[in-house]
C-alpha positions as CSV (number, residue, x, y, z in Angstrom):
1,M,-5.5,20.5,2.4
2,K,-8.1,20.5,5.3
3,R,-8.7,17.1,6.7
4,L,-12.2,16.4,7.4
5,L,-14.3,13.4,8.2
6,F,-18.1,13.0,8.3
7,L,-18.2,9.5,9.7
8,F,-17.5,10.5,13.2
9,P,-19.8,8.0,14.9
10,I,-18.0,5.1,13.2
11,L,-14.7,6.5,13.7
12,A,-15.3,7.4,17.3
13,S,-16.4,3.8,18.0
14,A,-13.6,2.2,16.3
15,L,-10.9,4.5,18.2
16,T,-12.8,3.8,21.4
17,F,-12.4,-0.1,20.8
18,A,-8.7,0.5,19.9
19,S,-7.9,2.4,23.1
20,C,-9.7,-0.2,25.2
21,D,-8.6,-3.3,23.5
22,S,-5.1,-2.7,21.9
23,D,-3.2,-4.4,24.8
24,S,-5.0,-7.6,23.7
25,T,-3.5,-7.7,20.3
26,T,-1.4,-10.6,19.5
27,G,0.3,-9.0,16.4
28,L,1.9,-10.9,13.9
29,E,1.9,-14.5,13.8
30,D,5.7,-14.7,13.7
31,S,6.3,-11.4,15.5
32,L,9.4,-9.5,14.2
33,L,9.7,-7.9,17.3
34,A,10.5,-11.3,19.0
35,K,13.2,-11.8,16.3
36,R,14.8,-8.4,16.6
37,A,18.1,-9.4,18.3
38,G,20.1,-6.5,16.5
39,P,22.4,-6.6,13.3
40,P,25.0,-9.3,13.2
41,G,28.6,-8.1,12.5
42,N,28.9,-4.9,10.6
43,S,25.3,-5.1,9.4
44,H,22.5,-2.7,9.9
45,Y,18.9,-3.4,9.9
46,I,15.7,-1.5,9.1
47,T,12.0,-2.7,9.3
48,V,9.8,-1.7,6.6
49,M,6.2,-2.3,5.6
50,T,3.9,-2.1,2.3
51,R,0.4,-1.9,2.6
52,N,-2.4,-1.4,0.0
53,L,-5.2,0.3,2.0
54,Y,-7.9,-0.7,-0.7
55,I,-10.4,1.9,-2.1
56,G,-13.2,-0.5,-0.6
57,A,-14.8,-1.7,-4.0
58,D,-14.1,-2.8,-7.5
59,V,-13.9,0.1,-9.7
60,D,-12.8,-1.7,-12.6
61,P,-16.4,-2.1,-14.3
62,I,-16.7,1.8,-14.2
63,I,-13.4,2.1,-16.1
64,A,-14.4,-0.6,-18.6
65,A,-17.6,0.9,-19.4
66,A,-16.1,4.2,-20.0
67,A,-13.3,2.7,-22.1
68,M,-16.1,1.1,-24.3
69,G,-18.1,4.1,-24.5
70,Q,-21.0,2.8,-22.5
71,T,-21.6,5.9,-20.7
72,H,-25.3,5.0,-19.8
73,L,-24.0,2.3,-17.4
74,I,-21.6,4.5,-15.4
75,P,-24.0,6.1,-12.9
76,G,-25.4,2.7,-11.8
77,L,-22.0,1.2,-11.6
78,V,-20.8,4.1,-9.5
79,D,-23.7,3.6,-7.0
80,E,-22.9,-0.1,-6.7
81,A,-19.4,0.6,-6.1
82,F,-20.1,3.4,-3.5
83,Q,-22.5,1.0,-1.5
84,T,-19.6,-1.6,-1.5
85,M,-17.3,0.9,-0.3
86,L,-19.6,2.0,2.6
87,F,-19.9,-1.7,3.4
88,T,-16.4,-2.6,3.5
89,N,-16.1,0.5,5.9
90,Y,-12.6,1.9,5.7
91,P,-12.6,3.6,9.1
92,E,-13.2,0.3,10.9
93,R,-10.7,-1.6,8.5
94,S,-8.0,1.1,9.3
95,G,-8.1,-0.2,12.8
96,A,-7.1,-3.5,11.9
97,I,-4.3,-2.3,9.8
98,A,-3.2,-0.2,12.7
99,D,-3.0,-3.3,14.8
100,E,-0.6,-4.8,12.1
101,I,1.6,-1.8,12.5
102,L,1.4,-1.9,16.2
103,A,2.9,-5.7,16.0
104,A,5.4,-4.8,13.4
105,D,6.7,-1.6,14.6
106,P,8.2,-0.6,11.3
107,D,10.5,2.4,10.6
108,L,8.9,3.2,7.3
109,I,5.5,2.3,5.7
110,G,4.6,2.5,2.0
111,I,0.8,2.9,1.7
112,Q,-1.0,2.7,-1.7
113,E,-4.5,3.5,-2.5
114,A,-4.5,6.2,0.2
115,Y,-7.6,7.9,-1.2
116,V,-9.3,11.0,-0.4
117,I,-13.1,10.4,-1.2
118,S,-16.0,12.9,-1.1
119,A,-19.5,12.3,-2.0
120,G,-22.4,14.4,-0.5
121,G,-22.0,14.6,3.1
122,L,-19.1,12.2,3.3
123,L,-15.5,13.0,3.3
124,L,-12.9,10.1,3.9
125,D,-9.1,11.0,4.2
126,F,-7.6,7.5,4.4
127,T,-4.2,8.5,5.5
128,W,-5.6,11.0,8.2
129,I,-7.8,8.3,9.6
130,L,-4.9,5.6,9.7
131,Q,-3.0,8.2,11.5
132,Q,-5.8,8.6,14.2
133,Q,-5.9,4.9,14.6
134,L,-2.4,4.7,15.2
135,L,-2.3,7.5,17.8
136,A,-5.2,5.9,19.4
137,R,-2.8,2.9,19.9
138,G,0.1,5.2,21.3
139,L,2.0,5.4,17.8
140,D,3.2,8.4,16.0
141,Y,3.8,8.3,12.3
142,Y,3.9,11.3,10.1
143,V,3.6,11.8,6.3
144,A,7.1,11.9,5.0
145,G,6.1,12.0,1.6
146,S,3.0,11.8,-0.6
147,V,2.5,11.8,-4.4
148,K,-0.9,12.7,-6.0
149,N,-2.0,10.4,-8.7
150,T,-5.4,10.0,-10.4
151,D,-8.1,12.8,-9.6
152,V,-11.5,12.2,-11.0
153,V,-15.0,13.1,-10.3
154,I,-17.5,10.4,-11.2
155,P,-21.3,10.9,-11.4
156,G,-23.7,8.3,-9.7
157,D,-27.3,8.4,-9.7
158,E,-28.2,8.2,-5.9
159,A,-24.7,8.8,-4.7
160,G,-24.4,11.9,-7.0
161,L,-20.9,13.1,-7.8
162,V,-18.2,11.1,-6.2
163,S,-14.6,12.7,-6.1
164,L,-11.7,10.4,-5.9
165,V,-8.3,11.3,-5.4
166,D,-5.5,8.5,-5.2
167,Y,-2.1,9.1,-3.3
168,D,0.9,6.9,-2.6
169,V,2.2,7.9,0.9
170,V,5.2,7.1,3.0
171,L,4.5,7.2,6.7
172,A,7.6,7.5,9.0
173,R,7.8,6.8,12.5
174,S,8.4,9.8,14.6
175,D,12.0,9.0,15.4
176,V,12.9,8.6,11.8
177,I,14.4,11.7,10.3
178,V,13.9,12.0,6.3
179,D,15.3,14.3,3.8
180,N,15.6,14.6,-0.1
181,V,12.0,13.8,-0.7
182,V,11.0,13.3,-4.3
183,E,7.2,13.1,-5.2
184,Q,6.9,12.3,-8.9
185,N,4.3,11.0,-11.5
186,Y,5.5,8.5,-14.1
187,V,5.6,9.9,-17.7
188,T,4.5,6.4,-19.0
189,R,0.9,6.2,-18.6
190,L,-2.3,4.8,-20.3
191,P,-4.1,6.9,-22.8
192,A,-6.6,9.4,-21.5
193,F,-10.3,8.5,-22.1
194,P,-13.7,10.1,-21.4
195,L,-15.3,9.6,-18.1
196,G,-18.3,11.4,-16.7
197,G,-18.0,14.5,-19.2
198,Q,-14.2,14.8,-18.7
199,E,-10.9,13.2,-20.0
200,L,-9.7,10.8,-17.2
201,Q,-5.9,10.5,-17.1
202,I,-4.8,7.5,-14.9
203,L,-1.8,8.7,-13.2
204,R,0.8,6.5,-11.2
205,G,3.8,7.7,-9.2
206,F,6.3,7.2,-6.5
207,V,7.7,8.7,-3.5
208,A,11.5,8.6,-2.8
209,L,13.3,9.9,0.2
210,D,16.4,9.4,2.5
211,A,15.7,8.0,5.9
212,A,18.2,7.7,8.8
213,V,17.4,4.5,10.7
214,N,19.7,2.7,13.3
215,G,22.9,4.8,12.3
216,R,22.6,4.1,8.5
217,T,20.7,6.4,5.7
218,Y,18.8,4.6,3.2
219,R,17.1,5.6,-0.1
220,F,13.5,4.5,0.7
221,V,10.8,4.4,-2.3
222,N,7.1,3.6,-2.2
223,T,5.3,3.0,-5.5
224,H,2.2,1.6,-7.2
225,P,2.6,1.0,-10.8
226,E,-0.1,0.3,-13.5
227,S,-2.4,-2.9,-13.0
228,G,-3.9,-5.0,-15.5
229,P,-2.7,-7.2,-18.7
230,D,-2.1,-6.2,-22.2
231,L,-1.5,-2.4,-22.8
232,S,-1.6,-2.0,-19.0
233,A,1.4,-4.5,-18.7
234,Q,3.4,-2.5,-21.2
235,V,2.8,0.6,-19.3
236,R,3.7,-1.0,-16.1
237,Q,7.0,-2.3,-17.4
238,G,7.7,1.4,-18.8
239,Q,6.8,2.8,-15.1
240,I,9.3,0.3,-13.4
241,A,11.8,1.1,-16.1
242,E,11.6,4.7,-15.4
243,L,11.9,4.0,-11.4
244,I,14.9,2.0,-12.2
245,A,16.6,4.9,-14.4
246,F,15.7,7.4,-11.5
247,L,17.7,5.5,-9.1
248,A,20.6,4.3,-11.3
249,E,23.3,6.6,-9.8
250,E,22.1,6.1,-6.2
251,T,24.9,5.1,-4.0
252,L,22.9,4.8,-0.9
253,P,21.2,1.5,0.1
254,V,18.0,1.4,-2.0
255,I,14.7,-0.2,-0.7
256,I,11.6,-0.2,-2.8
257,V,8.4,-1.4,-1.6
258,G,4.8,-1.3,-3.1
259,D,2.0,-3.0,-4.7
260,M,4.1,-3.4,-7.8
261,N,1.2,-5.2,-9.8
262,T,4.0,-7.5,-11.4
263,D,4.0,-11.2,-10.1
264,G,7.1,-12.1,-8.2
265,Y,6.0,-15.7,-8.1
266,T,5.9,-16.0,-11.8
267,Q,8.7,-13.6,-12.3
268,E,6.7,-11.4,-14.6
269,P,8.6,-8.9,-17.0
270,G,8.3,-5.9,-14.8
271,Y,9.6,-7.9,-11.8
272,S,12.5,-9.2,-13.9
273,L,13.4,-5.7,-14.7
274,L,14.1,-5.2,-11.1
275,T,15.9,-8.3,-10.4
276,D,18.0,-7.8,-13.5
277,A,18.8,-4.3,-12.3
278,G,20.3,-5.9,-9.0
279,Y,17.5,-5.6,-6.6
280,K,16.9,-8.4,-4.3
281,D,13.6,-9.6,-3.4
282,A,13.2,-9.8,0.5
283,W,10.6,-12.7,0.4
284,V,13.0,-14.7,-1.7
285,K,16.0,-13.8,0.4
286,Y,14.0,-14.9,3.6
287,A,14.9,-18.5,4.4
288,G,12.0,-19.3,6.6
289,R,9.3,-18.0,4.1
290,R,6.1,-20.0,3.5
291,E,5.8,-20.6,-0.1
292,P,4.6,-19.1,-2.3
293,G,4.0,-15.9,-0.4
294,F,0.9,-14.9,-2.3
295,T,-0.5,-11.3,-1.5
296,S,-3.6,-10.6,-3.5
297,S,-6.6,-10.7,-3.9
298,H,-9.6,-11.0,-1.5
299,V,-13.1,-10.6,-2.9
300,P,-14.3,-7.0,-3.4
301,D,-16.6,-6.9,-0.5
302,L,-14.1,-8.6,1.7
303,T,-16.4,-11.2,3.2
304,N,-14.6,-14.4,2.0
305,E,-13.9,-16.8,4.9
306,T,-10.5,-17.8,3.7
307,A,-7.8,-16.2,1.6
308,E,-7.6,-17.6,-2.0
309,F,-4.7,-15.4,-3.1
310,Y,-3.1,-16.3,-6.6
311,H,-0.3,-14.1,-7.2
312,R,2.5,-12.2,-5.2
313,I,2.5,-8.5,-6.2
314,D,3.4,-6.7,-3.1
315,L,6.9,-6.5,-2.8
316,I,9.9,-5.2,-0.7
317,M,13.0,-5.1,-3.0
318,A,16.5,-4.0,-2.0
319,S,19.6,-3.1,-3.8
320,R,21.8,-4.4,-0.9
321,L,20.6,-7.3,1.3
322,G,22.4,-9.4,3.6
323,W,19.4,-11.3,5.0
324,A,15.8,-10.6,5.9
325,V,12.9,-11.7,8.1
326,V,9.6,-11.2,6.4
327,D,6.0,-11.9,7.4
328,I,2.9,-11.6,5.5
329,V,-0.2,-10.1,7.3
330,G,-3.8,-10.2,6.4
331,D,-3.8,-13.6,4.8
332,E,-4.9,-15.8,7.7
333,A,-8.4,-16.3,8.9
334,S,-7.3,-14.9,12.3
335,D,-6.6,-11.4,10.5
336,R,-10.3,-10.9,9.9
337,F,-12.1,-8.8,12.3
338,L,-15.7,-8.2,13.5
339,T,-17.1,-4.9,12.4
340,S,-19.6,-2.8,14.5
341,G,-22.2,-4.2,12.0
342,E,-21.5,-7.7,13.1
343,Y,-19.9,-9.2,10.0
344,Y,-16.3,-10.3,9.5
345,L,-14.1,-8.5,7.0
346,W,-10.5,-8.6,5.8
347,P,-8.4,-5.4,6.6
348,S,-7.8,-4.8,2.7
349,D,-8.2,-6.8,-0.6
350,H,-4.4,-7.3,-0.4
351,A,-2.0,-8.7,2.3
352,G,0.6,-6.5,3.8
353,V,4.2,-7.5,3.9
354,V,6.8,-6.5,6.6
355,G,10.4,-7.0,6.4
356,Q,13.4,-6.6,8.7
357,L,16.2,-6.1,6.3
358,H,19.9,-6.5,7.4
359,V,22.2,-4.5,5.0
360,P,25.9,-5.1,5.0
361,A,28.1,-2.1,5.2
362,Q,30.0,-2.9,2.0
363,P,30.1,-2.9,-0.9
364,T,28.7,0.3,-2.5
365,F,26.0,-0.6,-4.9
366,V,25.0,1.5,-7.8
367,A,21.9,0.2,-9.8
368,Q,22.5,-0.4,-13.7
């Protein structure tokens, strides 16, 4: 796919700022780099990150109007969401996310809502833009795997036709070697419904790959199961069950990251499926964690002054875990940044989670 961007002035100013100012970045509040003293005994360690990039607006009202057959409302709702997306300004937000990555230095990153959006003369490729921000900071991360999820074109009044394509992506640092990549959509999904003269099928999926880091090979997985209550919750549980079954015979240490949409704080059924299968929650394993570790969500236009998170759905789960150092990023007032329009925004509507995981050499784990 040809990668284009028609917001060159915005991106250029963001990259200029990054190249001039990246040395002043203070990084994570509790820098994982400062704690990296090497693995104890016969353990190995790997640093991973999960980050929902956020489309930049609340699209749920559009989906709700379509599901209720209120097609006359959709163009106006599309225009409203599109204007919010422009206001939340992903090219500049991506610079703040790149600063988080610079501070954490993860081996692997699972990103969700890595959209490609086009409307009129605008085309935004979220992954490509983030990679440019990383390059401006002297970092080299490549796309190790990418699964295409929902692909939809929605009509607006002023915005015209808006094309949205959702991806889940794994970025690997340039020194990390990957193999055995699987990019797969879940069979379990919500029923299709009409939207803008087409049948919309909301797809979710995962990327799984083998990654060699610090002398050990891991099975690394990034996923973003279905969100919402009621039927969506049942679908989400079915998708998580599919993922567990896919990994059931895996003998490598498994690390699953993602916006899981199942609350680890209240231990919702989807989360319990993972823990019952033997996966350990890195946040729970981290003895120095700040309770309760909420990760979602900021207001849709990202202008709230303080984080008012209410659940913990961005997770790092591991099949074999000695101990972990975990940090949540994007949840403190200091994580907001000043845009070129001179207003403060959060990097995303979610916080990110970074974990340095120490994995014992034995015993061999097989998920049940």
